C-alpha positions in Angstrom: 40.1 -17.6 -7.6 37.5 -14.8 -8.2 34.8 -14.4 -5.3 31.6 -12.7 -6.9 28.7 -11.2 -5.0 25.6 -11.0 -6.5 22.1 -9.3 -5.4 18.3 -9.7 -5.4 15.7 -7.9 -4.7 14.0 -10.1 -2.0 15.3 -13.2 -0.3 13.1 -15.7 -1.7 14.2 -14.2 -5.6 18.2 -14.8 -4.8 17.0 -18.5 -3.4 15.5 -19.2 -6.6 18.3 -17.6 -8.8 20.9 -19.4 -6.8 19.3 -22.4 -7.7 18.9 -22.3 -11.3 22.6 -21.1 -11.3 24.2 -23.7 -9.3 22.2 -26.9 -10.7 20.9 -26.7 -6.8 24.3 -27.7 -6.0 24.8 -24.5 -3.4 25.3 -24.3 0.3 23.2 -22.1 2.5 23.2 -19.9 5.7 21.3 -16.8 7.2 23.0 -13.8 7.1 23.9 -11.7 10.1 20.6 -9.8 9.8 18.4 -13.0 9.9 16.4 -11.7 7.1 18.5 -12.3 4.2 20.2 -15.9 3.6 23.8 -16.5 1.8 23.5 -19.3 -0.9 27.3 -19.9 -1.9 28.3 -22.3 -5.0 31.4 -22.4 -7.6 31.2 -22.2 -11.0 33.2 -20.2 -13.4 32.5 -16.3 -14.1 34.4 -14.8 -17.4 36.2 -17.2 -18.1 38.2 -18.2 -14.9 37.0 -20.3 -11.9 34.8 -18.4 -9.1 33.2 -18.4 -5.7 30.0 -17.5 -6.2 28.1 -15.5 -3.4 24.5 -15.0 -4.0 22.5 -12.9 -1.5 19.9 -10.1 -1.2 18.2 -7.0 0.3 14.4 -6.5 1.2 13.9 -4.0 -1.3 15.1 -0.5 -0.7 18.5 -0.4 1.4 18.3 3.9 1.7 15.2 6.1 2.5 15.3 10.1 1.8 14.5 12.1 5.2 15.2 15.5 6.4 18.4 15.7 8.8 17.4 15.3 12.6 16.0 19.0 13.6 14.3 19.0 10.4 11.7 16.3 11.1 10.2 18.9 13.9 6.6 19.2 13.3 6.8 22.9 16.1 10.2 23.6 15.5 10.8 24.2 12.0 8.4 26.4 8.9 7.3 24.3 6.4 8.2 26.6 3.6 12.2 25.7 4.8 11.6 22.1 3.6 11.9 23.4 0.1 15.3 24.2 0.1 17.1 25.2 3.2 16.3 21.7 4.4 19.4 19.1 4.0 18.0 16.2 3.6 19.9 12.5 4.1 19.8 8.9 3.2 19.0 7.0 6.2 18.4 3.1 6.5 14.8 2.4 5.5 14.9 -0.7 8.2 17.5 0.1 10.6 16.5 -2.9 12.7 18.2 -4.9 9.0 21.2 -3.3 9.5 21.3 -4.0 5.8 24.3 -2.3 4.8 26.3 -4.0 7.6 25.1 -6.8 6.4 26.1 -6.1 2.8 29.3 -5.1 3.7 30.1 -8.1 5.3 29.1 -10.2 2.4 31.2 -7.9 0.3 34.0 -7.9 2.2 37.2 -9.0 -0.3 34.7 -10.0 -3.2 36.4 -9.3 -6.5 33.1 -8.7 -8.5 29.4 -7.4 -7.9 26.6 -9.1 -10.1 23.2 -6.9 -9.4 20.3 -9.4 -9.7 18.0 -5.9 -8.7 14.0 -6.0 -10.4 14.9 -4.0 -13.6 13.0 -1.1 -13.8 13.8 2.4 -12.7 13.8 1.7 -8.8 15.8 -1.9 -9.2 18.4 0.4 -10.9 18.3 2.9 -7.9 18.5 -0.2 -5.5 21.5 -0.7 -7.8 23.4 2.5 -7.1 22.7 1.5 -3.1 24.0 -1.8 -3.1 27.3 -0.6 -4.7 27.3 2.3 -1.9 27.2 0.5 0.9 29.8 -2.5 -0.9 32.7 -1.0 -2.8 34.4 0.4 0.0 35.1 -2.9 1.1 35.7 -5.2 -1.8 38.6 -5.5 -3.6 40.3 -2.9 -5.8 40.1 -3.8 -9.1 43.1 -3.5 -11.6 43.2 -0.6 -13.8 41.6 -2.0 -16.6 39.2 -5.0 -14.7 35.9 -4.7 -14.3 34.1 -5.2 -11.3 30.4 -3.8 -11.3 27.8 -6.2 -13.7 24.2 -5.7 -14.2 21.9 -8.5 -14.7 18.7 -8.0 -17.0 15.8 -10.4 -16.5 12.2 -10.8 -16.8 10.9 -14.0 -15.1 12.1 -16.3 -13.0 13.4 -19.3 -15.6 16.1 -21.4 -16.5 16.4 -19.9 -19.8 15.7 -16.4 -18.6 18.3 -16.7 -15.8 21.0 -18.2 -17.3 20.8 -15.8 -20.6 21.1 -12.7 -17.9 24.0 -14.4 -16.6 25.3 -14.4 -20.0 24.9 -11.1 -21.1 25.7 -8.9 -18.3 25.9 -5.3 -18.6 25.8 -2.1 -16.4 23.5 -0.3 -13.9 22.0 2.9 -15.5 22.8 5.5 -13.7 20.4 8.1 -15.5 17.6 5.6 -14.1 18.6 6.2 -11.0 19.0 9.4 -10.5 15.3 9.9 -11.8 13.9 7.8 -8.9 16.2 10.0 -6.7 14.8 13.3 -8.2 11.0 11.6 -7.6 11.7 10.4 -4.1 13.2 14.2 -3.2 10.7 15.8 -4.6 7.7 13.5 -3.6 9.8 14.4 0.2 9.8 18.3 -0.2 6.5 19.1 -1.4 4.7 16.6 0.5 6.1 17.4 3.5 5.6 21.1 3.3 1.6 20.8 2.3 0.9 17.8 4.3 2.5 19.5 7.6 1.1 23.2 7.4 -2.5 22.0 6.4 -2.7 18.8 8.9 -1.2 21.6 12.2 -4.0 24.4 10.7 -7.0 22.5 10.7 -6.7 20.1 13.1 -5.4 23.0 15.2 -9.0 24.5 14.5 -11.8 21.0 13.8 -12.0 18.2 16.2 -14.2 16.0 13.5 -11.8 16.1 10.9 -11.4 12.3 11.4 -7.7 11.6 9.6 -4.4 11.6 11.7 -3.0 13.3 8.8 -4.3 15.7 5.9 -1.8 14.8 3.6 -1.2 16.7 0.5 1.1 14.5 -2.5 2.2 15.6 -6.1 0.3 12.5 -7.6 -2.1 11.7 -4.3 -4.2 15.3 -4.9 -4.3 14.6 -8.8 -5.8 11.0 -7.7 -8.1 11.9 -5.0 -9.6 14.9 -7.9 -10.6 12.5 -10.0 -12.5 11.2 -7.6 -14.4 14.3 -6.9 -14.8 15.8 -10.1 -16.8 12.9 -10.6 -19.0 13.2 -7.3 -19.4 17.0 -8.1 -20.9 16.0 -11.9 -23.3 13.4 -9.9 -24.3 15.7 -7.4 -24.7 18.9 -10.2 -27.0 16.5 -12.3 -30.4 17.2 -13.0 -32.1 14.4 -14.4 -34.1 14.9 -17.8 -37.2 13.5 -18.5 -37.4 11.7 -22.0 -39.8 9.8 -24.4 -38.9 6.4 -26.6 -41.3 5.2 -28.9 -41.0 1.3 -28.7 -42.8 -0.8 -31.2 -43.6 -4.9 -31.9 -44.3 -6.6 -34.5 -45.6 -10.2 -35.4 -43.5 -12.0 -37.9 -45.4 -15.5 -37.2 -48.5 -16.0 -35.1 -46.7 -16.5 -32.0 -43.5 -14.6 -32.0 -42.7 -11.0 -31.7 -39.8 -8.6 -32.3 -39.1 -5.7 -30.8 -37.9 -2.5 -32.4 -35.4 0.1 -31.9 -36.8 3.7 -33.1 -34.5 5.5 -35.2 -34.5 8.7 -33.7 -33.9 7.4 -30.3 -35.6 9.5 -28.3 -37.0 13.0 -28.1 -37.3 15.6 -24.7 -41.0 17.0 -25.6 -43.8 15.3 -24.9 -46.1 16.8 -26.9 -43.7 15.9 -30.4 -43.5 12.2 -28.8 -47.0 12.1 -28.6 -47.4 13.6 -32.3 -44.6 10.0 -33.4 -46.9 7.8 -31.3 -50.1 9.1 -33.2 -49.0 9.0 -36.9 -47.6 5.3 -36.4 -50.2 4.1 -34.5 -52.3 4.6 -38.0 -49.9 2.2 -39.2 -51.2 -1.4 -38.8 -48.6 -3.0 -40.5 -44.4 -2.9 -40.8 -42.8 -2.9 -43.9 -39.1 -4.5 -44.6 -36.5 -1.3 -46.2 -33.9 -3.6 -45.8 -31.7 -6.6 -44.9 -27.8 -6.7 -44.5 -25.6 -9.1 -43.5 -22.5 -8.7 -42.6 -19.4 -10.4 -41.1 -17.8 -8.8 -38.1 -15.2 -9.1 -36.1 -14.6 -9.0 -32.2 -10.5 -8.5 -31.8 -8.7 -10.6 -29.4 -6.7 -8.9 -26.6 -4.0 -7.3 -26.8 -0.6 -8.9 -24.6 -1.2 -7.9 -20.6 0.5 -5.1 -19.6 0.4 -4.1 -15.6 -2.4 -1.2 -15.9 -4.9 -3.7 -17.6 -4.3 -6.4 -14.9 -4.4 -4.1 -11.7 -8.1 -2.9 -14.1 -9.3 -6.3 -14.7 -8.6 -7.3 -10.6 -10.3 -4.8 -9.6 -13.1 -4.9 -12.0 -14.0 -8.5 -12.2 -11.9 -10.1 -9.5 -12.7 -7.6 -7.0 -9.3 -7.1 -5.4 -7.8 -3.9 -5.0 -5.0 -2.7 -7.0 -2.2 -2.7 -4.1 -3.5 -6.4 -2.9 -3.7 -7.3 -6.5 -0.1 -6.1 -7.2 1.2 -8.0 -4.0 -0.2 -11.0 -5.1 1.5 -10.8 -8.9 5.1 -9.8 -7.3 4.4 -13.3 -5.5 3.3 -15.1 -8.1 6.6 -13.5 -9.9 9.5 -14.4 -6.7 8.2 -18.0 -7.1 8.2 -18.2 -10.8 4.6 -18.5 -12.2 4.4 -15.3 -13.9 7.1 -13.0 -15.9 7.9 -9.6 -14.1 4.4 -8.0 -13.6 5.6 -4.0 -13.9 5.3 -2.8 -17.5 3.9 -0.9 -19.7 4.6 -2.8 -23.2 1.8 -4.7 -24.7 3.7 -6.9 -27.4 5.9 -9.5 -27.7 9.0 -9.3 -28.7 10.2 -11.1 -31.8 12.3 -13.8 -30.4 9.7 -14.7 -27.3 8.5 -18.4 -26.8 5.4 -18.0 -27.6 4.4 -22.2 -28.3 6.8 -22.7 -25.0 4.9 -20.8 -23.4 1.8 -22.8 -24.4 2.7 -26.3 -23.8 3.4 -25.4 -20.4 -0.4 -25.3 -19.9 -1.2 -28.4 -21.7 -2.3 -30.6 -18.7 -4.5 -27.8 -17.0 -8.2 -29.3 -16.9 -9.3 -25.8 -17.3 -7.7 -25.0 -20.4 -6.2 -28.3 -21.8 -8.4 -28.3 -24.9 -8.3 -25.2 -26.3 -4.4 -25.3 -25.6 -4.2 -28.8 -27.6 -6.5 -27.2 -30.4 -4.1 -24.3 -30.6 -1.0 -26.3 -30.5 -2.3 -29.0 -33.2 -4.0 -26.0 -35.9 -1.7 -23.9 -35.4 -0.9 -20.4 -33.1 -2.4 -17.1 -34.5 0.3 -14.1 -34.2 -0.8 -12.1 -31.7 -1.7 -8.6 -32.5 0.8 -6.0 -32.7 0.7 -3.7 -28.8 2.5 -0.7 -27.3 6.9 -1.5 -27.1 7.7 0.5 -24.5 11.0 -0.8 -24.5 10.6 -2.0 -20.7 9.5 -5.8 -19.7 7.8 -8.3 -22.1 3.7 -8.5 -21.4 2.9 -9.8 -18.2 2.6 -14.1 -19.4 2.2 -17.6 -17.1 5.8 -19.0 -17.2 5.0 -22.0 -15.7 2.0 -24.6 -14.6 0.2 -24.1 -11.8 -3.0 -25.6 -10.2 -5.8 -24.1 -7.9 -4.2 -26.4 -4.7 -0.8 -25.1 -5.1 -1.8 -21.3 -5.1 -4.9 -20.9 -3.4 -7.3 -18.1 -3.2 -6.7 -14.9 -4.9 -3.4 -16.0 -6.0 -5.2 -18.6 -8.4 -7.7 -16.0 -9.6 -5.2 -13.9 -10.6 -2.7 -16.3 -11.9 -6.1 -17.9 -13.6 -6.8 -14.8 -15.7 -3.3 -13.9 -16.5 -3.3 -17.8 -18.2 -6.8 -17.1 -19.6 -5.6 -13.7 -21.4 -2.5 -15.1 -22.7 -3.5 -17.6 -24.4 -6.6 -15.3 -25.8 -3.7 -13.5 -27.2 -2.4 -16.2 -29.6 -5.9 -17.4 -30.4 -8.2 -16.2 -33.1 -10.6 -13.1 -33.1 -13.9 -14.0 -32.4 -16.4 -13.9 -35.7 -19.8 -13.3 -35.8 -22.7 -12.9 -38.4 -24.3 -9.3 -37.7 -27.9 -9.0 -39.5 -29.6 -5.4 -39.7 -33.0 -5.2 -40.6 -34.8 -1.5 -41.5 -38.6 -1.3 -40.6 -40.7 1.5 -41.9 -44.0 1.7 -40.1 -46.2 4.7 -41.5 -43.4 7.5 -42.1 -40.7 6.8 -39.2 -38.0 4.1 -39.4 -37.4 1.5 -36.9 -34.5 -1.5 -36.5 -33.6 -4.6 -35.0 -30.1 -6.3 -35.1 -29.6 -9.6 -34.1 -25.8 -11.1 -33.6 -25.2 -15.2 -34.6 -21.6 -16.1 -33.5 -19.7 -18.2 -36.4 -16.3 -18.7 -34.8 -16.1 -17.6 -31.2 -12.1 -17.6 -31.5 -10.7 -16.2 -28.1 -14.0 -16.0 -26.2 -13.7 -19.3 -25.6 -11.2 -19.3 -23.0 -12.6 -15.9 -22.4 -16.0 -16.5 -21.9 -17.1 -13.2 -20.2 -16.1 -11.4 -23.5 -18.6 -13.7 -25.7 -21.4 -12.1 -27.6 -24.3 -11.9 -26.0 -26.9 -14.7 -27.0 -29.7 -12.6 -28.7 -33.5 -13.4 -30.1 -33.0 -15.3 -33.8 -34.8 -13.0 -36.6 -36.8 -14.1 -39.1 -36.0 -14.7 -42.2 -37.2 -11.9 -44.4 -36.6 -9.7 -47.4 -37.6 -6.3 -48.7 -40.8 -5.1 -48.7 -42.3 -8.4 -46.9 -44.7 -7.1 -44.7 -45.1 -7.8 -41.1 -48.8 -7.0 -38.8 -48.1 -4.3 -35.8 -48.4 -5.8 -32.7 -47.6 -2.8 -30.1 -47.0 1.0 -30.4 -46.2 2.7 -27.0 -44.6 5.6 -25.7 -42.0 5.2 -22.4 -41.4 7.7 -20.3 -37.8 7.5 -19.0 -35.3 9.9 -17.1 -31.6 10.5 -17.8 -29.6 9.1 -14.6 -26.3 10.2 -13.3 -23.5 9.0 -13.7 -22.0 6.4 -10.8 -18.9 6.8 -8.6 -15.6 6.3 -9.9 -14.4 2.5 -9.9 -11.1 1.8 -9.2 -10.8 0.5 -12.6 -11.5 3.9 -14.4 -9.5 5.7 -12.2 -6.6 3.9 -13.3 -7.4 4.4 -17.0 -7.6 8.6 -15.8 -4.8 8.3 -13.8 -2.5 6.4 -17.0 -3.9 9.1 -19.2 -3.1 12.0 -17.6 0.6 10.4 -16.6 0.1 10.5 -13.2 2.1 8.1 -11.0 3.7 4.9 -12.7 2.8 1.2 -13.3 4.1 0.6 -10.1 3.2 3.5 -7.8 -1.0 3.8 -9.2 -1.8 1.2 -7.0 0.0 3.0 -3.8 -1.7 6.2 -4.6 -5.3 4.7 -4.7 -4.5 2.6 -1.3 -3.6 6.4 0.4 -6.5 8.1 -0.5 -8.5 5.0 1.1 -6.4 5.0 4.5 -5.9 9.0 5.1 -10.3 8.8 4.8 -10.3 10.6 2.3 -12.5 7.8 0.2 -14.0 4.6 0.9 -14.5 2.0 -0.8 -18.4 1.0 -1.7 -19.4 -1.8 -3.7 -18.0 -2.7 -7.3 -15.4 -0.9 -5.5 -16.8 2.1 -6.4 -14.5 5.3 -5.0 -16.8 7.8 -3.0 -15.0 10.7 -1.3 -16.1 11.6 2.1 -15.9 15.2 3.4 -12.8 15.4 3.7 -11.6 14.6 0.6 -14.4 16.7 -1.1 -13.4 19.9 1.3 -9.8 19.3 0.3 -10.2 19.5 -3.2 -12.9 21.9 -3.3 -10.2 24.2 -1.3 -7.4 23.6 -3.6 -9.3 24.5 -6.4 -10.5 27.5 -4.9 -6.6 28.9 -3.9 -4.9 27.2 -6.7 -6.3 24.8 -9.2 -2.8 23.2 -10.2 -2.2 21.6 -7.1 -5.7 19.4 -8.0 -5.2 19.2 -11.8 -3.1 16.3 -13.5 -1.1 18.8 -15.3 1.7 20.2 -13.8 2.6 16.4 -12.2 2.1 15.1 -15.5 4.1 17.9 -17.1 7.0 16.6 -13.8 6.5 13.3 -14.8 7.9 13.6 -18.4 10.9 16.3 -17.2 11.7 12.9 -14.7 11.3 10.6 -17.6 13.9 13.0 -19.9 16.4 12.8 -16.6 16.2 8.4 -16.9 17.0 9.2 -20.8 19.9 10.9 -20.0 18.5 13.9 -21.8 17.7 16.2 -19.0 19.9 17.5 -15.9 18.7 16.1 -12.8 20.1 19.6 -10.5 18.2 21.3 -12.9 14.6 19.6 -13.0 15.1 19.5 -9.2 15.7 23.0 -8.6 12.8 24.3 -11.6 10.0 22.1 -9.8 10.8 22.8 -6.1 11.0 27.0 -7.1 7.7 26.7 -8.8 5.9 24.3 -5.5 7.4 26.6 -3.4 6.0 29.7 -4.8 2.6 27.8 -4.6 2.9 27.2 -1.2 3.3 30.4 -0.3 0.4 31.3 -1.8 -1.6 28.6 -0.5 -0.2 29.9 3.2 -1.7 33.5 2.2 -4.6 32.6 0.9 -5.8 29.4 3.2 -8.6 31.0 4.2 -10.2 30.5 1.2 -10.2 26.6 2.1 -11.1 27.6 5.7 -14.4 29.0 4.8 -15.1 25.4 3.0 -14.0 23.6 6.1 -16.5 26.0 8.8 -19.4 25.0 7.0 -18.8 20.6 6.9 -16.8 20.3 10.3 -17.4 21.2 14.1 -14.9 23.9 16.0 -12.6 21.9 18.8 -14.1 23.4 21.8 -17.7 22.6 20.1 -16.3 18.7 19.8 -15.7 15.5 22.3 -16.5 14.8 26.0 -15.2 15.6 29.4 -12.2 14.0 30.4 -9.4 15.3 32.7 -8.6 19.0 34.0 -6.0 21.1 33.2 -2.9 21.2 34.7 -3.3 25.0 33.9 -7.1 26.3 34.4 -8.1 23.4 36.4 -11.2 23.0 34.1 -11.8 19.7 32.1 -10.2 19.4 29.0 -12.7 17.8 25.9 -10.8 14.4 24.7 -12.0 14.1 20.9 -11.7 10.9 20.0 -12.1 10.9 15.9 -8.5 10.7 14.5 -6.2 11.8 15.5 -7.2 11.6 19.1 -6.4 14.3 21.4 -6.9 16.3 24.6 -8.4 20.4 24.1 -8.8 22.9 26.8 -11.1 25.2 24.9 -10.4 28.2 28.3 -6.4 28.2 27.6 -7.0 27.4 23.9 -4.4 24.2 23.9 -3.9 21.1 22.2 -2.5 17.9 23.7 -2.0 15.1 21.3 -2.7 11.5 22.9 -1.4 8.1 21.6 -3.0 6.5 18.5 -4.9 2.9 17.9 -5.9 2.2 21.5 -8.6 3.5 24.1 -8.6 6.8 26.4 -9.7 7.0 29.7 -9.2 8.8 33.0 -6.5 7.6 35.4 -7.9 7.4 39.2 -7.9 11.2 39.2 -4.1 11.2 39.7 -2.0 14.1 39.2 1.3 14.7 37.4 3.9 15.8 40.1 5.4 18.6 37.7 2.8 20.5 36.3 -1.0 19.3 37.9 -2.3 17.8 35.0 -4.5 15.0 35.5 -3.1 11.4 33.9 -4.7 9.5 31.6 -4.6 5.3 30.9 -4.0 4.7 27.1 -4.6 1.3 26.5 -4.6 -1.4 23.1 -6.8 -3.8 24.9 -7.2 -6.5 27.1 -4.7 -8.5 25.6 -2.3 -5.6 24.7 0.0 -3.1 26.5 -1.1 -0.3 28.8 0.2 2.7 30.7 -0.3 6.3 32.5 0.6 9.8 30.9 0.6 13.1 31.9 -0.6 15.0 28.6 1.7 17.8 29.3 4.7 16.0 29.3 3.7 13.6 26.7 3.5 16.7 24.4 6.4 18.7 26.0 9.1 16.4 27.7 10.7 17.6 31.4 13.9 15.7 31.2 16.7 16.3 28.7 16.8 12.2 28.3 13.0 12.2 27.3 11.3 12.7 23.5 8.0 13.8 23.1 5.3 11.1 22.6 7.0 9.2 25.9 4.4 8.2 28.8 5.3 7.7 32.2 6.6 4.1 31.4 9.2 6.0 30.0 9.5 9.1 32.4 12.8 9.1 34.4 11.6 11.3 37.5 13.1 9.7 40.2 10.3 10.0 42.4 7.0 9.7 40.8 5.1 6.9 41.8 3.9 6.2 38.0 7.3 6.8 36.8 9.4 4.3 34.9 12.3 5.1 38.1 9.9 3.2 40.2 7.8 0.8 38.0 10.6 -0.3 35.8 12.2 -4.0 36.4 14.5 -5.1 33.9 15.8 -4.5 30.6 13.6 -5.8 27.9 14.7 -9.7 26.5 13.8 -9.0 23.0 15.0 -5.4 21.8 17.9 -3.7 22.8 16.8 -0.4 24.6 13.6 -1.3 25.8 12.6 -1.6 30.2 10.1 -4.1 31.0 7.9 -1.9 33.3 5.4 -2.7 35.9 1.5 -1.9 34.5 0.2 -1.4 37.6 -3.2 -0.9 36.7 -3.2 -4.8 35.4 -3.8 -6.4 38.4 -5.4 -9.3 39.1 -3.7 -10.2 35.5 -0.5 -8.5 36.5 1.3 -8.4 33.6 4.6 -6.1 32.7 5.0 -4.4 29.0 8.2 -3.5 27.7 8.0 0.6 27.1 10.0 0.0 23.3 8.5 -3.1 21.8 5.4 -5.3 21.9 6.9 -7.7 24.2 4.7 -8.2 27.2 5.3 -10.5 30.0 2.1 -12.3 32.2 2.8 -13.2 35.6 1.8 -13.6 39.1 -2.3 -14.1 38.2 -4.6 -13.3 40.9 -1.7 -12.1 43.1 -3.3 -9.7 45.5 -0.6 -6.8 45.1 2.6 -6.6 43.1 5.1 -4.2 44.1 8.2 -3.4 42.3 11.2 -3.2 45.0 13.8 -0.8 45.6 16.6 -3.8 45.5 17.9 -5.2 43.0 18.8 -9.0 42.0 22.3 -9.9 42.1 22.6 -12.1 39.3 21.1 -10.3 36.8 20.9 -6.4 38.3 17.2 -6.3 37.9 14.8 -5.1 40.7 13.6 -7.3 42.5 9.2 -7.5 43.0 7.4 -8.1 46.0 4.0 -10.3 46.0 1.1 -10.4 47.8 -0.9 -13.5 47.1 -5.0 -14.1 48.1 -4.7 -16.9 51.0 -7.3 -18.9 49.2 -5.4 -19.1 45.3 -1.7 -18.5 46.4 1.1 -20.7 44.2 3.5 -20.8 46.8 4.8 -23.4 48.8 3.9 -23.9 52.5 0.3 -22.0 52.0 2.6 -18.8 52.0 1.1 -15.6 50.7 4.4 -13.3 50.3 7.0 -13.6 48.4 10.1 -11.0 47.7 12.4 -12.2 44.6 13.6 -11.4 40.8 11.0 -12.5 37.9 13.8 -14.0 36.1 15.9 -15.9 38.3 14.1 -16.7 41.6 13.2 -20.6 41.2 10.1 -19.7 42.8 8.7 -17.5 40.4 9.7 -19.7 37.6 6.0 -21.6 36.8 4.4 -18.3 37.2 5.9 -16.1 34.3 5.2 -16.1 30.4 6.0 -14.3 27.8 3.4 -12.9 25.0 3.4 -10.2 22.5 0.9 -7.2 22.5 -1.8 -8.2 19.9 -2.1 -4.6 18.7 1.0 -3.1 17.0 1.6 0.5 15.6 4.1 2.9 14.9 4.4 4.1 18.8 5.7 0.3 19.8 8.5 -1.1 17.3 11.5 -1.9 19.0 14.7 -0.8 18.8 14.4 2.6 18.3 14.8 4.4 21.4 17.7 5.2 23.8 19.9 2.7 25.6 18.6 2.3 29.2 20.6 -0.6 31.2 19.1 -3.4 33.3 17.8 -2.1 35.6 15.2 0.9 35.9 16.2 3.8 33.6 19.3 5.7 33.5 20.8 7.3 36.5 20.7 7.8 39.9 17.6 5.4 41.7 15.9 5.8 44.6 18.3 4.9 47.6 20.8 6.6 45.5 23.4 4.2 44.0 24.0 3.7 40.5 21.8 1.5 37.7 24.4 -1.5 37.4 25.7 -2.7 34.2 24.2 -6.1 33.0 26.4 -8.9 33.0 27.5 -10.1 29.3 25.6 -13.7 29.1 22.8 -12.5 30.6 20.5 -11.2 27.2 21.2 -14.9 25.6 20.0 -16.3 29.0 17.4 -14.1 29.6 15.5 -14.8 25.9 16.6 -18.6 26.0 14.6 -18.7 29.5 11.4 -16.9 28.0 11.6 -19.0 24.9 
């Protein structure tokens, strides 16, 4: 019996596909990484009986990064990142141990079927999966095929079974185009970002952005927003005049006419026209025309149009809309939401798709009428050769999906029904009048057949005043003629929908990446989202774009990125060489980078006007260990300390508050310590600004506070305050927060675990003694006599936080309310059970942890 491994892109997708293929007759178990399940069943494959194992990844298995030393901003010249710096593939999420998981499940399998999303990114993930599992799979016989690719666009029985019966092969060229884009974006983005971040944050204190990033797609996206801003700022309103006439076809009704000249910009000429027309007492009908017009039903829905509507009509940001669409897809409610196609395939079951919507109370009548009278052939759109348009795949209710999920699903469904509905037809009547020598017109519209506007009422023809019945030569009395003074108005800031249109038109990003680029410029504080989802550039965003224009306009114009995208598409089609495209593009940007560095003074002149120098920013906080003068604390992102006398800047932990720590000094460098805190429900720890930026010991890394410092005698260090190994992450140590009393706690120095203990205790100290059972440091606790929870009115007790029965009810595990990149578990060095590596006070080495202790501790706290 063959064993067939099948891999989908997400756990929920794997479960849905396995249910369909096994007809529900499957067994499921959790994988070793805890995030992915494995669904097993038996069936036939290639005419033989087979055992199927269906599992998934969680997006990309690997990510591209520079090798170790080239990730240091301080030690590497950014120019080296274009060619000298070697890159390597690393696990995208090391915590998931995805490679190991895939190898465990793939070991001994004979074939693999790849159910990754059917786009370029999906093809790339296919080869990441293959790189992991092929070495451990059974070797095929000489002619035997072992790699299969499933192509599907929706999670329906028909589509999934059809994909299984028509398996193809993964597309290496499409995967290579993604590799090329990743490497270009990494090298170009990192080089420019590192240089301009260090340069400007070293000079200005109120930039309010932790990263002054550059991206080959992100920067032109920002450029569109700033271009509109510049048009608004440079706009000079002009006064113009409009002649407005009203006629009275009947005694109690009036009709407002539009002037055929539209407007004039000279007041005297406008006054002349007013005087001429005022002389006439009647308006003469010169012509009456009636014409049947058609408002076409929409083309089938693609990704860009869905994102435009989500932003403009539903008030959802593009990235949020994409996340909802992906969830609806994995749950089987809609087809694949990433497509450029607006044309249904010839074999698409439009009626079957429509029948599923026949019972929804919102559109049941429209659907039933279409099914009985016959659907209309959809308009011929663009076939990009990727996926069918976005359509509903099964019925849903508002209760099932709720909130934004329902609103997006409702729009997708209404749009689909509209594509097979009739066009909207209306009768347009145009009456032309003469008042003296001047011509005026009025237009009226009457809907004769609403067509698709019944299901999309926001597209309906607006109701207008009905026009009187009249014929050529009729005369009507003139009721009023007046001159209106108006002014031209500036354009408004770009909406997200308008920006998406510009990005699509100029080839910036793909249907999948457009939402990411827009989200990035918002997160970097380059633009803010105003009412109506309009994007208003910030000072920083404006100065950056103006600076790029001043130095090298191609860095911000869409032309060069659009050309690169075309080259990447040629790689995907097998018409361009991967290495040549990569080398040629990097060479262009390397030259641009060197010119940018040499010309940075041009951008700096703009920065000086908008931002304050470091020395003039912030408030005095702690003393410098070198000159003993006060350093200034700059709160704007990224928060940091600056000594204007020494002209040194020290980075600090982000996303929290910083305050002086009791005016205590570091024993190594005499800098005053500061206390970082993420709030009352979070973590806090002291740190030395100098040690934080320049690690004093070999086993310390940049960005470590006192709770990770291995100084053997400092009262704030890990050596003195560490209690025991973290109960959740593998490398963390639980360290006493000596500032937390009377609500005492200890916190992991790696992950976000917090242990609350000994509330209302007067003092908590870490003892040099260790527990005989688990080797954790003992703690000495002094309680107030009135609030002591100890038996027999005792106020003092020494014991192990984990093992002492007296302490058992006084300890509670929690998680910090605030998580940020500095506190993700499992990334640091191995610590052991005690208070750090090396010798403890008293001279003896830290003992090893008992084998079963982790499980016991975790069970105790949970």
